[in-house]
ZAMARGU-4260 file (C-alpha; in steps of 0.2 Angstrom, whole numbers, plus 5000, padded with zeros to 4 digits):
<rodrens>
0) 4865/4943/5081 | 4877/4948/5065 | 4873/4964/5056 | 4865/4965/5040 | 4877/4965/5026
5) 4875/4981/5020 | 4877/4988/5038 | 4894/4975/5038 | 4899/4982/5023 | 4899/5000/5032
10) 4909/4992/5046 | 4922/4985/5036 | 4924/5002/5026 | 4926/5012/5043 | 4938/5001/5050
15) 4949/5000/5033 | 4949/5020/5034 | 4955/5019/5052 | 4968/5007/5048 | 4972/5017/5033
20) 4975/5031/5041 | 4985/5025/5056 | 4996/5017/5044 | 5001/5032/5034 | 5006/5041/5050
25) 5017/5028/5057 | 5026/5027/5040 | 5027/5042/5029 | 5045/5045/5031 | 5051/5031/5027
30) 5040/5029/5012 | 5046/5045/5004 | 5064/5036/5007 | 5056/5021/4998 | 5050/5032/4983
35) 5065/5043/4980 | 5079/5028/4982 | 5067/5019/4967 | 5067/5033/4957 | 5083/5039/4959
40) 5094/5024/4964 | 5111/5033/4962 | 5107/5047/4970 | 5108/5041/4988 | 5120/5029/4997
45) 5105/5021/5007 | 5091/5025/5015 | 5097/5034/5030 | 5109/5044/5018 | 5090/5050/5009
50) 5083/5054/5024 | 5095/5064/5032 | 5100/5072/5013 | 5080/5077/5013 | 5079/5084/5028
55) 5096/5097/5026 | 5086/5101/5008 | 5070/5104/5011 | 5068/5101/5032 | 5057/5091/5039
60) 5040/5092/5027 | 5049/5085/5015 | 5049/5069/5025 | 5032/5071/5023 | 5029/5075/5005
65) 5015/5069/4997 | 5006/5065/5015 | 4989/5072/5010 | 4989/5062/4994 | 4996/5046/5006
70) 4981/5049/5019 | 4968/5048/5002 | 4976/5033/4994 | 4979/5024/5009 | 4960/5028/5017
75) 4951/5026/4999 | 4963/5008/4996 | 4960/5003/5012 | 4940/5006/5014 | 4937/4998/4997
80) 4951/4983/5000 | 4943/4979/5017 | 4925/4980/5013 | 4929/4969/4996 | 4938/4958/5008
85) 4920/4955/5016 | 4910/4953/5000 | 4925/4941/4991 | 4924/4930/5009 | 4905/4929/5008
90) 4907/4924/4989 | 4919/4910/4994 | 4905/4904/5007 | 4892/4905/4994 | 4904/4893/4980
95) 4908/4881/4993 | 4890/4878/5001 | 4894/4886/5017 | 4883/4895/5032 | 4886/4915/5029
100) 4895/4915/5046 | 4906/4899/5042 | 4924/4903/5048 | 4937/4902/5033 | 4953/4892/5031
105) 4969/4905/5030 | 4971/4900/5012 | 4951/4904/5007 | 4955/4921/5016 | 4971/4923/5008
110) 4961/4921/4992 | 4949/4933/4996 | 4961/4946/4997 | 4970/4944/4983 | 4954/4947/4974
115) 4949/4961/4985 | 4965/4970/4978 | 4960/4973/4962 | 4945/4984/4966 | 4956/4993/4978
120) 4968/4997/4964 | 4955/5007/4956 | 4956/5021/4969 | 4975/5017/4976 | 4982/5021/4957
125) 4977/5040/4953 | 4979/5044/4972 | 4997/5035/4976 | 5003/5043/4957 | 5000/5059/4965
130) 5008/5056/4981 | 5025/5048/4971 | 5027/5061/4959 | 5027/5074/4975 | 5039/5063/4984
135) 5051/5064/4968 | 5049/5081/4965 | 5063/5089/4971 | 5074/5077/4962 | 5065/5078/4948
140) 5069/5096/4946 | 5088/5096/4951 | 5091/5081/4940 | 5084/5094/4924 | 5072/5082/4921
145) 5056/5094/4922 | 5059/5113/4922 | 5049/5120/4935 | 5043/5110/4953 | 5024/5107/4956
150) 5024/5107/4975 | 5006/5106/4978 | 4993/5092/4977 | 4982/5102/4968 | 4997/5108/4956
155) 5001/5090/4952 | 4983/5086/4948 | 4980/5101/4937 | 4996/5096/4926 | 4991/5079/4924
160) 4973/5084/4919 | 4980/5097/4906 | 4995/5087/4898 | 4990/5069/4900 | 4970/5070/4903
165) 4961/5060/4916 | 4968/5044/4906 | 4985/5050/4913 | 4978/5046/4933 | 4979/5029/4929
170) 4998/5027/4924 | 5004/5012/4932 | 4986/5005/4933 | 4992/4988/4925 | 5008/4986/4938
175) 4996/4991/4952 | 4985/4977/4949 | 5000/4965/4946 | 5010/4969/4961 | 4992/4970/4973
180) 4985/4953/4967 | 5000/4941/4972 | 5004/4953/4986 | 4989/4955/4996 | 4987/4934/4994
185) 5004/4933/5003 | 4998/4947/5015 | 4983/4941/5021 | 4988/4924/5021 | 5004/4927/5031
190) 4993/4939/5043 | 4980/4927/5044 | 4994/4910/5047 | 5003/4921/5061 | 4987/4924/5071
195) 4983/4907/5070 | 5000/4903/5077 | 4998/4915/5091 | 4980/4908/5094 | 4986/4890/5095
200) 5002/4894/5108 | 4989/4905/5119 | 4976/4892/5117 | 4962/4907/5113 | 4953/4912/5099
205) 4961/4924/5085 | 4952/4939/5088 | 4957/4937/5107 | 4977/4937/5104 | 4980/4953/5111
210) 4989/4969/5103 | 5007/4964/5102 | 5004/4950/5092 | 4991/4959/5081 | 5004/4970/5075
215) 5018/4957/5074 | 5006/4948/5062 | 5001/4965/5054 | 5021/4968/5050 | 5024/4950/5045
220) 5009/4951/5031 | 5018/4966/5026 | 5036/4961/5025 | 5029/4944/5015 | 5019/4957/5004
225) 5035/4967/5000 | 5048/4954/4998 | 5037/4946/4982 | 5032/4960/4976 | 5047/4972/4977
230) 5053/4974/4961 | 5035/4977/4952 | 5033/4992/4964 | 5049/4999/4960 | 5044/4999/4942
235) 5027/5005/4947 | 5035/5020/4955 | 5047/5026/4941 | 5033/5023/4928 | 5021/5036/4938
240) 5035/5048/4940 | 5045/5048/4924 | 5029/5049/4914 | 5028/5067/4920 | 5043/5071/4906
245) 5031/5066/4892 | 5040/5049/4892 | 5028/5032/4893 | 5034/5016/4896 | 5023/5001/4898
250) 5028/4988/4912 | 5040/4975/4903 | 5050/4989/4894 | 5053/4999/4910 | 5057/4982/4919
255) 5069/4977/4906 | 5077/4994/4903 | 5079/4995/4923 | 5087/4978/4923 | 5097/4979/4907
260) 5107/4997/4910 | 5105/4998/4931 | 5106/4980/4935 | 5094/4970/4944 | 5099/4977/4962
265) 5091/4994/4956 | 5074/4984/4955 | 5077/4983/4975 | 5083/4999/4977 | 5072/5007/4994
270) 5069/4990/5002 | 5078/4993/5016 | 5068/5008/5021 | 5050/4998/5015 | 5056/4982/5026
275) 5060/4995/5042 | 5044/5005/5038 | 5032/4988/5036 | 5033/4982/5055 | 5024/4998/5062
280) 5017/5004/5048 | 5007/4987/5042 | 5005/4983/5062 | 4997/4999/5065 | 4984/4996/5049
285) 4979/4980/5057 | 4977/4987/5074 | 4968/5002/5070 | 4955/4989/5059 | 4955/4974/5071
290) 4953/4986/5084 | 4939/4998/5076 | 4929/4984/5068 | 4927/4974/5085 | 4923/4990/5095
295) 4908/4992/5080 | 4904/4975/5081 | 4899/4973/5098 | 4883/4985/5095 | 4877/4970/5087
300) 4880/4957/5100
</rodrens>
């Protein structure tokens, strides 16, 4: 027996939250290195140098700077993302005249994930902005771009409210949405295609392919997402961090400035730690989501 749509939404939301938490704990140090390298591309020789330098300067806590907002960001984003993903799949079924339990194609699921990402962007942008600022705070202070470090979530939030107002929390929203829509089409599309390939090879249902194939499929989906949207993510991080100085520029101006003054390569600063991180982090995300969802859905069988 299929659960009531409201119950289904709660299951998707809860499973997304569990997956989001697993994603953060498995990949935070590499995410910190990514943001530092995106914001200050000439300061580090590579992601290992970035990690080692950060560790020497501020210790292990420096690699986990921004974990609290990252946790909030990922739990909020993935809760809304997977709940919206379920709703969007139902909308596609309704539009196509299909039964409410009909199995969608991988392409249709990719479209549902793409639309769902618009809703998750609204909760992701404010929390990710605080996370990025905390992660790049040391470099902002030592480079003289800001006078005094704000080293806690609350101090960053207070600074945003006093200097920029509520709208300040949505710095980079347009870029976030521009990143998420094509990114999550690739993310869910690649994930479902990979799961389908494993199911065909193993001659079983997609839900029964096992832990390792789910982790690989999640990592593959994440890799496809980042390869497509990485320059946009770099611009987003730059906008969110540099707006601390009071200088606010839009997406196109920031993009062209980086490309003109630093070269196209700067738009890919931090790609290596991102690609290294994507398999364990997104593998953990989908494993947490699929396992918890399966467990909760069993109560209605």
